[in-house]
C-alpha positions in Angstrom: 111.6 14.2 90.4 113.9 11.4 89.5 116.2 11.0 86.3 114.1 8.0 85.2 110.9 10.3 85.4 112.6 13.1 83.3 113.2 10.2 80.9 109.6 9.2 80.9 108.3 12.8 80.1 111.1 13.1 77.3 110.0 10.2 75.4 106.4 11.1 74.0 108.5 14.6 73.1 110.9 12.4 71.3 108.0 10.3 69.5 106.2 13.6 68.4 109.6 14.9 67.2 110.1 11.7 65.2 106.6 11.9 63.8 107.0 15.4 62.7 110.6 14.4 61.0 108.8 11.7 59.4 105.9 13.7 58.0 108.6 16.4 56.7 110.3 13.5 55.0 107.1 12.1 53.4 106.1 15.6 52.4 109.3 16.3 50.8 109.2 12.9 49.0 105.6 13.9 47.8 106.6 17.3 46.8 109.5 16.2 44.8 107.6 13.2 43.4 104.7 15.4 42.4 106.7 18.0 40.9 108.6 15.6 38.7 105.4 14.2 37.5 103.9 17.5 36.7 107.0 18.7 34.9 106.9 15.6 32.9 103.2 15.8 31.8 103.7 19.6 31.2 107.0 19.0 29.0 105.3 16.2 27.2 102.3 18.2 26.5 104.4 21.0 25.0 106.5 18.6 22.8 103.2 17.5 21.5 101.9 20.7 20.3 102.8 19.9 16.7 102.2 16.1 17.0 99.9 13.3 18.4 97.8 14.7 21.0 96.5 11.2 21.7 99.7 10.4 23.2 99.8 13.6 25.2 96.3 13.1 26.6 97.4 9.5 27.5 100.4 10.8 29.2 98.4 13.1 31.3 95.9 10.5 32.4 98.8 8.2 33.6 100.5 11.3 34.9 97.3 12.2 37.2 96.8 8.6 38.0 100.3 8.4 39.3 100.0 11.6 41.3 96.9 10.3 43.0 98.8 7.0 43.9 101.8 9.0 45.3 99.6 11.1 47.4 98.0 8.1 48.9 101.3 6.4 49.6 103.0 9.5 51.2 100.1 10.0 53.2 100.0 6.3 54.5 103.6 6.6 55.2 103.1 9.7 57.2 100.6 8.0 59.2 97.9 10.4 58.3 95.2 7.8 57.9 92.0 9.8 57.8 93.6 11.9 55.0 94.5 8.8 53.3 91.3 7.3 53.6 89.8 10.5 52.2 92.2 10.9 49.3 91.8 7.0 48.5 88.3 6.9 48.8 87.0 10.4 47.5 88.0 10.1 43.9 86.6 6.5 43.6 83.4 7.4 45.0 83.2 10.7 42.8 84.0 8.5 39.9 81.3 5.9 40.7 78.8 8.5 41.4 79.8 10.4 37.9 79.3 6.6 36.1 76.1 6.1 37.6 74.8 9.5 36.1 76.8 9.6 32.9 77.9 6.9 30.1 80.6 7.1 27.8 79.4 7.2 24.3 82.8 7.3 22.7 86.2 8.6 22.6 87.6 11.0 19.9 90.8 10.5 18.0 92.7 12.4 20.6 91.6 9.9 23.3 89.2 12.6 24.9 86.1 10.6 26.1 82.7 12.0 25.5 80.0 11.3 28.0 76.2 11.7 28.0 73.4 11.5 30.6 72.3 8.0 31.3 68.7 9.0 31.7 68.7 11.0 28.3 66.0 9.7 26.1 67.1 8.5 22.8 66.7 10.9 19.8 64.0 9.7 17.3 65.3 8.2 14.0 64.0 8.6 10.5 61.5 6.3 9.6 60.3 5.0 6.2 58.6 7.6 4.0 57.0 6.4 1.2 55.9 10.1 -0.2 59.5 10.8 -0.6 59.8 8.5 -3.4 56.9 9.1 -5.5 58.9 10.3 -8.5 61.6 7.6 -8.9 62.8 8.7 -12.3 63.6 12.4 -11.2 64.9 11.2 -7.8 67.7 9.2 -9.1 68.6 11.1 -12.2 72.3 10.9 -12.6 74.1 14.1 -12.5 77.9 15.2 -13.6 78.3 16.2 -9.9 77.4 12.9 -8.6 79.5 11.6 -5.7 79.2 7.7 -6.3 81.9 6.5 -3.8 84.4 7.0 -1.1 86.1 10.3 -1.6 84.4 11.3 -4.9 84.3 10.2 -8.3 88.2 9.1 -8.5 88.5 8.6 -4.8 90.8 11.7 -4.6 88.6 14.1 -2.6 88.9 16.4 -5.6 85.9 18.1 -6.9 86.4 19.5 -10.2 84.6 22.6 -11.7 83.2 23.4 -8.3 84.0 27.0 -6.9 82.1 28.4 -4.0 81.6 31.7 -2.3 84.0 31.9 0.5 82.4 34.9 2.1 80.3 33.2 4.6 79.9 36.6 6.7 77.7 38.1 4.1 76.6 34.8 2.3 76.9 32.2 4.4 75.7 28.5 3.3 72.0 27.7 4.0 71.4 24.6 6.4 68.7 22.6 4.4 68.0 20.3 7.3 69.8 18.2 10.2 68.5 15.3 11.9 69.4 12.4 14.1 71.0 9.2 12.3 72.0 5.6 13.5 75.6 5.2 14.7 78.5 4.6 12.2 81.3 6.2 10.3 80.2 5.7 6.8 80.3 8.5 4.4 77.4 9.3 2.0 77.5 8.5 -1.6 75.2 10.5 -4.1 73.1 9.7 -7.2 70.7 12.9 -8.0 68.9 13.6 -5.1 69.5 10.4 -3.2 72.3 10.2 -0.7 73.2 6.5 0.4 75.1 5.6 3.8 75.3 2.9 6.4 74.2 3.3 10.0 73.5 1.0 13.0 69.9 0.5 14.1 69.8 -1.7 17.3 71.0 -5.2 16.3 71.1 -4.5 12.4 73.3 -2.8 10.1 71.3 -0.4 7.8 72.3 0.7 4.2 70.0 3.7 4.2 68.9 5.9 1.2 67.8 9.6 2.3 66.2 12.1 0.0 68.7 15.0 0.1 66.0 17.6 -0.7 64.2 17.1 2.9 66.2 14.2 4.7 63.5 11.8 4.6 64.3 8.0 4.4 63.7 6.5 0.9 64.5 2.9 1.7 66.5 0.7 4.1 68.2 -2.5 3.5 69.1 -4.4 7.0 71.9 -6.7 7.4 71.8 -8.7 10.9 74.9 -7.8 12.6 76.4 -5.4 15.2 80.0 -4.2 15.5 81.2 -2.6 18.6 84.7 -1.4 20.0 85.3 0.6 23.0 87.7 3.0 21.0 86.4 2.7 17.6 82.7 3.0 18.7 79.4 1.4 17.3 78.5 0.7 13.6 79.6 0.3 10.1 82.7 2.0 8.9 82.6 1.7 5.0 81.0 4.0 2.4 78.6 2.3 0.0 79.5 2.4 -4.1 76.6 3.5 -6.7 77.5 2.1 -10.0 74.5 1.9 -13.0 71.5 0.8 -11.1 73.1 -0.8 -8.3 74.5 -0.3 -5.0 77.4 -2.0 -3.3 77.9 -2.1 0.4 80.0 -3.8 3.1 79.3 -4.3 6.7 81.7 -3.8 9.6 81.0 -7.5 10.4 80.9 -9.6 7.3 78.4 -9.4 4.9 78.8 -7.4 1.3 75.6 -6.9 -0.7 74.4 -5.7 -3.8 71.2 -3.7 -3.7 68.6 -2.3 -6.5 69.6 1.7 -6.4 66.0 2.7 -6.4 64.1 0.3 -4.0 67.1 -1.1 -2.0 66.1 -4.6 -2.8 68.5 -7.3 -2.4 70.2 -8.5 -5.6 73.0 -10.7 -3.9 74.9 -10.9 -0.7 77.9 -12.9 0.2 79.6 -13.9 3.8 83.3 -12.5 3.8 84.1 -14.7 6.9 82.7 -17.6 5.2 84.8 -16.9 1.9 87.9 -16.2 4.3 86.9 -19.2 6.4 87.6 -17.5 9.5 85.3 -17.0 12.8 84.7 -13.3 13.2 86.0 -13.3 16.7 89.1 -14.5 15.5 89.3 -11.9 12.9 88.7 -9.0 15.4 91.6 -10.5 17.5 93.9 -9.1 14.7 91.5 -6.5 13.1 90.2 -4.2 16.6 87.9 -2.2 14.5 86.4 -4.5 12.2 86.2 -4.2 8.4 86.5 -0.5 7.1 87.3 -0.8 3.6 85.0 0.6 1.0 83.9 -1.4 -2.2 85.8 -0.7 -5.4 83.6 -1.2 -8.5 85.4 -1.9 -11.9 83.8 -2.9 -15.2 82.7 -6.3 -14.3 83.7 -6.7 -10.6 83.6 -5.4 -7.2 86.7 -5.5 -5.0 86.4 -5.4 -1.2 88.9 -6.2 1.4 88.7 -10.0 2.8 90.9 -10.5 5.7 91.1 -13.8 7.6 93.2 -15.3 10.7 96.4 -14.1 11.9 97.8 -17.5 10.6 96.2 -17.1 7.0 94.8 -13.9 5.4 93.8 -12.9 2.2 94.0 -9.2 1.1 91.4 -8.7 -1.8 88.6 -10.5 -3.2 86.8 -9.5 -6.5 83.2 -10.6 -6.9 81.2 -10.5 -9.9 79.0 -7.3 -10.4 75.8 -9.2 -11.3 76.3 -12.5 -9.5 78.4 -12.0 -6.5 80.4 -15.2 -7.6 84.3 -15.0 -6.9 86.4 -14.1 -9.6 89.5 -14.0 -8.1 91.2 -13.3 -4.8 94.9 -12.1 -4.1 97.3 -10.8 -1.4 98.4 -12.8 1.7 98.4 -9.9 4.4 95.8 -9.0 6.8 93.5 -6.4 5.6 93.9 -2.5 6.8 91.3 0.2 7.2 92.2 1.8 3.7 90.1 0.8 0.5 91.4 -0.6 -2.8 91.5 2.2 -5.6 92.4 2.2 -9.1 95.5 3.8 -10.5 97.4 3.9 -13.7 101.1 3.6 -13.3 103.9 2.8 -15.9 100.9 3.0 -18.4 99.3 0.0 -16.9 95.9 0.0 -15.0 96.3 -1.4 -11.5 94.7 -1.7 -8.1 96.8 -0.1 -5.1 95.9 -1.3 -1.7 97.7 -0.6 1.4 97.4 -3.9 3.6 98.4 -4.1 7.3 102.1 -4.8 6.3 102.6 -3.6 2.4 101.6 -1.7 -0.2 99.9 -4.0 -2.8 99.5 -3.7 -6.5 97.2 -6.1 -8.4 96.2 -6.5 -12.2 92.6 -5.6 -11.9 91.6 -8.3 -14.4 93.1 -11.5 -12.9 94.2 -10.6 -9.5 97.8 -11.2 -10.1 100.3 -9.5 -8.0 102.3 -6.9 -9.9 104.5 -5.7 -7.1 104.6 -5.0 -3.5 106.3 -2.8 -1.0 106.7 -3.2 2.7 104.5 -0.8 4.5 104.9 -1.3 8.2 101.6 -1.3 10.2 100.2 -3.0 13.3 97.2 -3.1 15.1 98.4 0.0 17.0 99.5 1.7 14.0 96.8 1.0 11.2 97.1 2.1 7.4 94.1 4.4 6.6 95.3 7.0 4.0 94.7 6.5 0.6 97.5 6.8 -2.0 97.7 9.5 -4.5 99.0 9.0 -7.9 101.6 12.0 -8.6 102.7 11.1 -12.0 103.0 8.2 -14.5 105.4 6.4 -12.3 105.1 7.8 -8.8 102.9 7.5 -5.8 102.7 9.3 -2.6 101.6 7.6 0.6 101.2 9.0 4.2 100.5 7.6 7.5 100.2 8.8 11.3 101.8 7.4 14.4 104.9 8.9 13.7 105.5 7.0 10.0 104.9 10.3 8.0 105.1 10.7 4.2 106.9 8.9 1.5 107.4 9.1 -2.4 107.4 5.6 -4.1 108.6 5.2 -7.5 107.1 2.4 -9.7 109.2 1.0 -12.6 108.6 -1.8 -15.2 111.4 -3.6 -16.9 111.1 -1.8 -20.5 108.1 -1.7 -23.0 105.9 -4.7 -23.1 102.4 -5.6 -24.3 101.9 -8.0 -21.7 101.7 -6.6 -18.2 101.4 -10.2 -16.6 104.7 -10.9 -17.9 106.4 -7.7 -17.1 108.8 -7.3 -14.0 107.8 -4.4 -11.9 109.9 -2.8 -9.0 108.7 -0.2 -6.4 111.3 1.6 -4.2 111.0 4.6 -1.7 112.4 7.4 -3.5 112.0 9.8 -0.7 111.0 9.9 3.0 110.1 12.2 5.6 108.5 10.9 9.0 107.7 14.7 10.4 105.4 15.6 7.8 101.7 14.7 6.9 101.3 12.1 9.7 97.8 11.3 8.5 96.1 9.3 11.2 92.4 9.0 10.3 92.3 10.8 7.0 93.4 10.8 3.3 95.6 14.0 1.9 94.9 16.0 -1.3 97.0 16.8 -4.2 96.9 20.4 -5.7 99.7 22.0 -7.8 102.8 20.1 -6.9 101.6 20.3 -3.1 99.8 17.8 -0.9 97.5 19.4 1.9 96.3 17.2 4.9 95.5 16.9 8.6 98.6 15.8 10.4 98.3 14.5 13.7 95.2 16.9 13.7 96.9 20.1 12.1 96.5 21.0 8.7 99.7 21.0 6.7 101.1 21.8 3.4 103.8 19.9 1.9 106.1 20.4 -1.2 105.9 16.9 -3.0 109.0 17.5 -5.0 111.1 17.9 -1.7 108.7 16.4 1.1 109.3 19.6 2.9 106.8 21.5 5.0 105.6 24.8 3.5 103.3 25.5 6.5 101.6 23.7 9.4 98.6 25.5 11.0 94.9 25.1 12.1 94.1 22.3 14.6 91.0 20.9 13.2 92.1 17.4 14.8 91.0 14.3 13.0 88.6 15.4 10.3 88.9 15.3 6.5 89.9 17.7 3.7 88.4 18.1 0.2 89.9 20.1 -2.6 87.4 22.4 -4.7 88.4 24.6 -7.5 88.9 27.6 -5.5 89.8 26.4 -1.8 90.0 23.7 0.6 86.9 22.4 2.4 87.8 21.0 6.0 85.3 18.9 8.0 86.5 19.4 11.6 86.5 16.5 14.0 84.0 18.8 16.3 81.6 19.2 13.4 82.7 22.7 11.9 82.9 23.2 8.2 86.0 25.3 7.5 87.4 26.8 4.4 91.2 27.1 3.9 92.8 28.9 1.0 94.8 26.4 -1.2 97.9 28.5 -0.9 101.3 26.8 -0.5 102.8 30.1 0.5 100.7 31.0 3.7 98.0 29.4 5.6 94.7 31.5 5.4 91.1 30.4 7.1 88.6 32.1 4.9 85.5 30.9 6.9 83.9 28.4 9.2 80.6 27.3 10.2 79.5 25.2 13.3 77.2 22.6 11.5 77.0 19.2 13.8 78.7 18.3 16.9 79.9 14.9 18.6 82.7 13.2 16.7 82.7 13.8 13.1 85.0 11.0 11.7 82.9 10.3 8.6 84.1 11.6 5.3 82.2 14.6 3.9 80.5 14.8 0.6 80.0 17.7 -1.8 77.6 17.0 -4.6 76.6 20.0 -6.9 76.2 22.7 -4.2 75.2 20.4 -1.3 77.4 19.6 1.6 76.6 16.7 3.3 78.3 16.1 6.8 77.5 13.4 9.2 78.9 12.0 12.5 78.0 9.0 14.6 74.6 10.5 15.4 73.6 13.5 13.1 73.4 13.9 9.6 73.1 17.3 7.8 72.8 18.7 4.3 73.9 22.4 3.8 73.4 24.4 0.2 76.6 25.9 -0.7 76.7 29.4 -2.4 78.2 28.3 -5.9 80.2 30.8 -7.9 79.6 31.0 -11.6 
C-alpha cells in the first residue's frame, strides 16, 4: 500500500470528523441560543406575575417563534437536511390543518386566542316576541333601582341601598335565563323589567330591548353598519342611555340614534362621520376599535364623542334631546374609548372626558372649555377608565399600559358667579405608576380606598397616599361594581365573584360560573337582578337580597 493510498483512505475519516465537529458546534450553538431564549421567556413571565400578562404572552409567542427559527437554522447548518425539512414543514402543515378545522373568534385581554370549529352551527338568536310586550305600562314602569346608563345611575359603578347574600354555598343566586345574543361589547341599561343593549346581527347593529323576566326580545332598531377589528372583535361597543321615554344609542361606526323607549321607533338619527367631516376609514386609521363612548344625557342635550381625522378632530358634540340638532361642539383632540360624565368641581357642574391625549373639562351648557390636563395616550395605550370625583376639588384617574394612578386637583381663581369668566387650573397632585393599571375597566371608590382590576388583578389603593393596601385575585380584564356590603366582580372568563370591600385584607366570599367566552361587557345590577353578557351570551340571575 502506497502513501497516497493511505491518504485517500484517511480522507473520508477526516470529512466525517469535520462533519461530527460541525454538528457538535451547531448543537452547542442551538443549545445555548434556545436555552437563552427559554430563560428570557421564563424571566419575563415571572416578572409579569403582577403586571400586564398580554406583554408576557406576546413575549412567549415571539420566543417560541425564535426557538423554531433557531432550530431550523441550526439543523440546516449541520447539514441534517431531512430533519430540517421536517422541523420547517411540520409546524406549518399542522398549523394549516388546525386553521382548516378551527377559526379564531377573538383574542382576550391577555392576547390569548379563542377558537371554534369551523363547521359548528351558529346558535339561534332570539327573535321578536310580541306577546312579551302585552302590558307595556307594567313592563316599563320606572323603579328607584333602575340602571339607566353606563355604570349605573351616576356612572360610578355604585349601587346604593343594595345588600345581597354573600353565602352562595347555602343560598346561591338563581339563574333565571341564559341565551345567545349578537356580538358586541355593549352593557345593558334597565328600565323596569326591560334591559336595552346593542348587538351585531349580520350587517346590522341592533339596539335591542329584552324582557328581563324571561329573556324574550321586545323590540329592535337596526342600524345598517358593521364594525370589526381582529383584536377588538365584532360589533358595537357603547351602552345605550335611557332618559324619560327615550333611548339614546351610539353605533361603533357612525350613527347616533334617539328611539322611543316602549316601541324602539326612530325619533331622530345623526351621522357622526358626516358631522365630523371624516371618512370612517380615515377615522379608524387613528381609532382602531371604533367609537366606544356611551351617550351622556343632560337636561336638554345628549353628549357623545365625535372624533375626526388625525389632522382635525373634535372631542365631544352636544345634540338636542328632542330634535338631534347640534347645540355645541368642543375639544380638538381625538376621542378615546372612555365616555363623558358629569361632575361637580369647585362648586361648578362640568363635563369631564378623557380624550386620546388629555383630560378635558367643559361647561355643560355652552361646551366652553374650563380646563384641560395632558393625559398621555396613543393607539397602543388608550384611555378607557372613567375618572372618579374624590371631593370638591379632586379627581382620581387611572390607566393601564404602565401609566397607573394619579390624583388631580382642580382650582378656580376665587369665588365667582360666572364660571364662564373664571380661570381654572388643573395639576397632578400625586402619581403612582405601579398601582391601578386599569386597562379595560373603571375602578370604584369606597371609604377612602379605590378598588379596581390592575392589569387583571384586583387591587385596593389608599387614595390619600396612592399606596397599595393589597393586590390579589386574578380576574383578568373584567369589571368591578360596589354593592353596599361587598364588591361584585365580573371576571373576564364569565364568573360572578364576590369580594369583601375591606382595605385591610383580600377576602373572596363567593363565586359562580355564569357565562363563558370573553366577558368584557360591563355588568348590570338592577334591584335583585344581575345581568351579565359577553360577545355571544346574555344571562340574568336573581340575587338573594338582604333586608
